[in-house]
N, C-alpha and C positions, 0 to 999 in steps of 0.2 A: 813579671813586670808588665802590668796592664795600665793602659793609658786612661787616666781620669778625663772623661769626655767634657766635663764642666771647666776643668782647668785648661784643657786644650783650646776650648772655645774662647776662654778669657785671653790666653796668650795670642791667638790669632787676631782678636779684635784689637788688643794692645799694640800688636805689631802693624796694625792697619793694612793687613793683607787682604781682607774681605770686608765689604760694607756690612753695617749692622743688620740691614734689611735682608741681604743675601744670606748672612749667617743664620738669622732666625729661620728663614724659609728652609734652608738646609737642615737646621736642627729638627724642625717639625717633620720633614720628610724622612730624616734618619729615624726618628721615633716611631712614625707610622710603619715603616718598612722594616724596623728592627736592624738597621745597618749602622755602621760607624760613621760619625759626622765627616770624618776625613775622606772616606770613600765617596760619600754624597757630594762634597764639594768639589772632588776631583772629577766625577762623572758629569757634573753640571759645568765643568770648565772655569769654576771661580777661583781656583788656586793652582799653582804649578806643584807637581809632585816633589820637587826639590825643596821648595818652601815649607810644604806640609811636613816632610820627613825631618827637616830642621826643627820645626816646632815640636814634633813628637819626641824627638831626641831631648830637647830642652825640658819637656814635661817629665820625661823619664829620668833625667839627670845623667844621661850617657852622651858621649861625643857623637857628632855627625861627621862622616868622613865622605869626601868625594873622591872617587878612583878614576874618574874620566881622564884619559890621556896619561895615566900613571903606569909606568912599567914595573911589573912585579917579578921578583926572582922566581924562576920556574920551581926551584926547590921548596920555596914557601907555598907557591900556588898549588902545587901538586900534592900537598898535605890533604887537600880535599878533591876527591876524584871529580872529573868533569861532569859526569851525569848527576852526581849529588849537587854540585855547584849550580848546574842549570836547573834541576827540578826543585830545589829548595831556595834558590836565590841567596846563596851564601858563598862568600869568597874569603880565602885565607890570604891576608896581605902584609902581615908584619909579625916576625917571630922576635921574642924577647931574647936577652943573652942567656948563657948557660945558668946563671945565678937566679934569673927571674923565672925561666921555664914557662913562659906564656905565649900565647898565639892570639893576635888580634884578628877578628873575623868581622867582615861587613855583611850586614843582613837587611833584607826588606821587612822582616818580621821577627823581632827579637823575642816574641812569645814562644817561638818554636823550640821548646827545650828538648824535644826528642832528638832533633838533629844536632843540637849543641852537645848533648850527652854522647851521641854517636861519634862526633869528631874528637871529643875529649878522650874516649876510649881508644880511638884509632891512633891519635897522635901522642897520647900520654902527656899532653900539655894542658895548662890551665887556660880555659877559653875566655877571652874578653870580647863580649859582643859589642858591636857599634852599628848604628843605623846609616844606611846609605840610600841612594835612589836607583831607579831601573837604568838610567843612562850609564852609571858606574858599573852596574852588574854586567850589562851588555858589552861595554868596552873591554871589561876583563875577560869575559868569555871568549872573545876573539883571540886573546893571548894564548888560551889553551891550544886553539887550533894551530896558531903560528908556531908555537913551541913544539908540538907534536909533529907538525909538517916538517920542520927542519930536522927533528930527531929521526923521523921516518926516512927523509931523504939521506941522512947519513948511513942509516942501516942499509938501505937499498944499495947505495953506491959502494959502500964498503964490502958488503957481502957478495954483490953481483959479480965483482971482479974474481971471486974464489970460484965461480961456477964456469967451467968451460969444458963442455962435452965434445970430444973429438968428432969432427964432422965425418971422419972416415966410417964411424960406426953408427951414423945416423940412418935409422931404417928407412927413412923417406927416399934415400938414395939407393936402397938395395933393390935387387930385382927378385921377382918371384921364385927364381931357381936357387937362391942362396939357402945354404943349409940350415937346419934347425938349431944346430950348436951355436952359430953366430947370433941368431935371434934370441936364444936363451941368455947368452953373455950380455947382449944389449939390455935385456930386461933386467938382469941382476945389476948392471951398472946404473940403469935408471933408478931402480928401487933404492939402491945405496945413496944415490944422490938426493932422491926425494926425502930420505930419512936423515940427511945431513943437516947440521945445525944452520949453516948459511941460508939454504933455500927454505927451511921452516921459518926462519926470521923474516925473510922477504915475504912469503905468502901471508903469514900472520899479520904483518905490517900492512900489506895491501888491503886485507880483509877489514882490519881494525880502522884504518883511515877511511875506507869506503863507508862503513857503518857510521863513523863519526861525522861524515859529511852528508848523511842521509841519502846516500846513492842507491839507486834501484837496481843498477847492473854495473858489473866490472868487465871491460873489454881488454883482453891481452892479445895484441895484434903483432905477429912478426913481420918485419920489413927486410929489405935487402941488407941494410947496414945496422939496424938497431930494432929494439923491441919497444913498442908504444903501449903504455897502459892508459886507458880512458875510463871515467866514471860517468854514468848517466845520472845527473842530479836535476830533479824537477823536469824530466823529459828531455833534457838536452845534454849531449855528450860534451865533457870537458877533458882536455889532456891533463893527466895527473903525473905521468912520468915517462921519461924515455931511458931505457936501460940498454946495456951491452947486448948485442943479439945472441951471445952465447948463453945468457941467463935463461933464455926461452925454454930449452929443453928441460932444465931443472925445475922451473916453475910449473910448467905444464905436467911434468911427472909428479910433483908434490900434489897438485890439485887432483890428478887422476887417482893417486893413493887415497886421498881423502874421500873421494866419491866413488871408490871401488870400481874404477874402469881398467881396461887392459892397457898396461904401460907400453907394451911393444906394438900396439895397433896404432899406426900413424897414417894409414892410408884411407881409413874409413871414418865417418863421422861417429861420434859416441855421445850418449846422454847419461847423466848420473846425478846424484844428489848427496848432500851431507848436512849435518846440523851442528851448531855450537851453542853454548850459553854464555852470554857475556852480561855482567852486571845484573844477574838475575832475569835476563830476557833471553828467551829461546829464539834462535834465528836459523831459518832453513835456507840452504843455497841449492839452486838448480844449475847444474853445470852441462855446458854443450861444448864439444870439441869439433872442429871442422878442418879438413886438410886444405891449405891454400898454397900458392906457388912458393912462398918462402918459409913454410913450415905450418904447424898447427895453430889455428886461432882458437882461443878459449873465451867463452862468454859465461860469466857467472850472474844469475839473477838472485837478488837478495830478498827474502821474505820474512818479515817480522811476525812470528806466529802470535805473539802476545798482543798485537795491535787490536784494540777494541775501543768501545766508547764512541763510535761514530754515531751521528744522527743524520736523518735526511737533510735537515737544515744545514748542518756542517758540511755536507757534501755538495751543497749549492742549490738544493731544490727549494722552491718557493711558490707562492700563489696558487693558480689553478692546477699546475703540474703537480705540486704536492698533495692537493686535495685529491686528484685523480689516482695517485699511488695509494694513498690511505684507503680510499674506497675499493681499489682492486684487492687490497690485502683482506678486506672483509668477506670476500667471496670464498666459498668453500671448494669450488672447482675452477677449472680454467687455467689459462697460461699467462704469466707475466714475463716478457722478454726484455733483456738489456742487450743493446746492440752498440756496435763501434769497433774501431780497429784495435789491434793488440796494444796493451798498455793504456787503455782509455779509462781505466777504473771500473769496468763492468763488474768484475768479481767482487770488488769493495761494495758497490751498490747492492748486489744480491745478498752479501753477508749482513748488511745493515737491515735489508727487508727480513731476513731470517731472524735477526735479533729481535725485531719488532714482533714476529710471529711466535717466537720461542716462549711458549706457556706450558705449564705442567700437564695440561689436558690434551695436548697434541703431540703426535709422534712425527719428528721431522727426520727424514733420511736424505743423504746426498751421495752423488757419485761425482768425483772430481779428479782433475789432473793438472797441477798438483792440488793437495789440500793446503791452501795458502794461510788460513787461520784456523786455529782449533777452537771449536765452540762447545761449551758444556751443554749436556742433555741433547746434543745433535749427533746422530749416527752417521759419521762421515767415512765414505769408502774411497780408497785410492785406486784409480785405474792402473792396471799393469797388462798392457797389450802383449808383452812377451810371454805371458802364461795364459792368454786368452781372456783376460778380464778387461774388455773393452767397455766403452760407454753403454753400448747397446746391451751387452750381456750383464754388465753391472746393474742397469736399470731394470732389466727383466727380473733378475734375482731380488732386487730391492723392492719390487711391487708385491712380492709374496710375503714382505715383512710388515704388512698392515700399516703403511705409512698414511698420514693425513696430508702431509706437505712433502713435496719432492723437489730437490734441487739438482739439476743436471748441469755440471760445470760448463759444458759447451755442446751444442748441437752442430756436429761436424758432417754427418751423412744422413742419407735417406732413412736408414734403418732406425738410428737414434731419434730423428725427427718424427717418424711414424710411432714409435713407442711412446715418446713424450706426449704426442696428441692423444693417443689411446689412453694414457694414464690420466690426462685431464678429462677425457670423456667418462671415465669410470670412477669419478668421485674423488679426484685428488687435485690439490692446487699445486701447479707445476711452475717453478721458477727456472729460467735458463738463460744462457747468452748465445748470440749468434753474430757472425761477422758480416756486418753491412754498414753503409756510410750514413743511413738515415733511418728514422723510425719507420717510414713508409716502405723503405727498401727491404725490410724483414719479410714482407708478404710475398713479393715474387721470389725471394731467396727460398722460402719454404716451398713454393710451388716447384721451383727447379729441383729440389730434393725429392719431388714426387709426392708431396702432400696435396690432396685434393682441396680445391678452394672451399667446398662446403664444410670440410673438416676445420679448416683454418678459422672460418667464420664462427663455427660452433665453440671453439675453444679459446682462441686468443683474445684476451680481454684488454690488455694494456701493453704498449711497446714503448721502451724508454731508450732514446739515443743519446750518447754523450761523447764529450771530449774533455780532456783536462787543460786548463790554462794556468799559468803560473800566477801566484798572488802577490800583490804589491806589499812591501814592508810599510810600517806605519810612517816612516819618513818619506813622503812623496810630494811631488810638485803639482799644484792645482793650476789648470789653464781652461781657456774657453775656446770653442771652435769658431773660426772666421766663417763668413758667408760662403766662401769658396769651398772650405772643408765640409760644411753642412751639405752643400750641393753634391760633392763627391761621394759623401757617406750615404746620401739619399739614393744614389745609383746602386748601391750594394745592398741596402737593407731598408725595409718600409719603415720610415721614421714615424709616421703616423700611428701605425700599429704599436711600436715600441713605446710611444708617448702614452697611448691608452693604457698599456700594461703598467707603466710607471705611475700613471694617475690612480689606477685601480688599487695599486699596492701602497699608495700615499708616499711615494718616494719623492714626487715633485708637486709643486703647487699647481692648481688648475690654470692659473694665468701665466705660468712659465713658458718660455719659448726656448728653442734649441741653443740660441746664442747665450742664453743666461744659465744654461745647465753646465755644471763644472765637469771636467774630465780630469784624469791624473796621469802624470808621467813618472817613470821609475827614476829614483835618485839613488845612485851608488853609495854604499857605506863600507866601512872597514870590514864588517862581518859578512855582508852580502854584496859581492862585488858587482852584480847587475841590478840590484834594487828589488829583487823578488825572493821570496822564501815560501816554500810549500806550494801546493796546487789545489784548485777547486774545479768543480765540474760545470760545464755548460750543457744544458739538457734540452731535449724536446720529448714531451710525453704525449703520445698518440692514444687516444681512447677509441676502441673499436665500437663505433656506434651503429645503430641500425642503418643509417645511410651508407656508411663505409662498407658494412657487410654486404649490402646490395651491389655496391660498386665491385667489390671483390668477386662476387658470383658472375657479374657481367664481364669480368676480365678487364676492368679499368687499369690504366697504367699507374706506375708509382707516382708520377707527377700529378696526375688527376686526383689521386687519394690524398696527396699532400695538400693540394689546393682546398679540397673539401675539409680536411682536418683543420687547416688555418681558419676556415670560415666558422668552424665549430669551437674556436678559441685556443687552438694549439699555438704556443709560442715556439718558433723554430729555433734551432741551436744558435744561429747567428744573431737573432734577435735577443736571445737570452745572454749572449756574449756582450752586446751593447748595453743591455740592462745591467749586467755585472760591472761594466766599465763606469756607468753613471754612479753606482753605488761606491765606486772608488776601491773595488776588490781587485781589479786588474786593469790593464790599459788596452785601448783599442788596437794598438800594434800587436799585442799578444793575441787578442782575439782573431785578427786576420791572418796571423801566423799559423794558427792552429785550425781555423775554419776557412776554406775559400770556396766560394760557390760561383 
């Protein structure tokens, strides 16, 4: 079912949806760029998506359906799995009776025959495609989450009542002198509980729901009277569930079984990991348990191994900073460092750099803890300190493997720092991360680890500092700053510098003033409760120039180096945050929440 462009053009004109001039301009642009006329009209803002889809449906001779605010029976909705519905923009919304044996599906692209065929085979029904718009798809996708959430709560509440491990046998209350038999009995009881159906259902539901919500961490926290489950979504913790306190032992035991930890060890912290595959996607989990006053707290970090396809632009790099990174990757030797606190996206930045460098003519080797994403043609080594495979030992061995490019997951100590510096001196390009709050802060941090200033100047080429801010959804509210707000903003950030960056990258007109530059506020929606979805980076990219090298040798302070870097064109993190807020990617409130200077 392909759309006749000439016929579509005629119907749009007859319907007086677009003026003849605008239509001709769009038609010529579509011809030149080899795009569909509908897509061009949409991108130019000449037609609404709903009107366009109605016209396309009319041309194709199929119905147009609007599902906005329409409640769909979950038994029909679930005929198409949520990941398929989300990825292919297709919704099952109406099932025919037994005699008809049909299923009506709403789609954005009725040409996608492969997905129609897949649903036909899966459901065993005759598929009747209908055209719809993005608003309809989004509103129905929310229903998946709501239905699964209520189903998830039912499972949790029903199954957690079945879990009640006697507190008399709780090892946390035992003394060191208790005999081995009691300990073994407890281990057997915990193992039996961990392999029981109720606890398996609960843990599976917790993990499935966390993945569905794009959570990065699951926190299972015992309290005096209950057990709290929280998910970290887009960097912020949200309460997901409050359970009976007796469910804690069983849930922790199940997670310990999955991650191969000692079931009867409750007095010492433990670390482990496990993997699952869901909808063809490999997902790794890092598990950490910690004894607290009311029992063991468990935190699970979720890592999607198949995550790929990032580009530096998608991560939030732009302008001069982007140029500096591309130039540093052309070097054959030296160090490129990514800095920032835990969870600021440093590793994702390094993987994106590796992806750009990953060519057949180079040998790339890494030593990581953990391996967060698996990359083809990259030799990745997992650190195992318990058997002596530390970052330093791994890096030492790795350098005998004839690498051209080396990635060290993190520089944690003087030994690793020294080896990384020596590797870059002996003809390797080294990428690594280090924990500091700013780009300039990486220099004194390396000195603290015992690296000589003259070695830092000889090796470090570029330092990237970053934080993650939440991204606004497309439904957002525009506003302008008052003179008082501009004055307050000027106390925090140099607005003249930000304005220069905005002009250089053609974001604002040369004659604009701050009172005429729009900013945006988050607007809550049914799907995104706080008006944000996903995260993007704010960055500062420090290029180690001749002047900065001289300052490092002299022993200049971090602040003095930062002042010089700004003179040489470095955009600071907070300036980049305001830049992103002007672009409408995030809000000023979100920038100041993440970066405070």
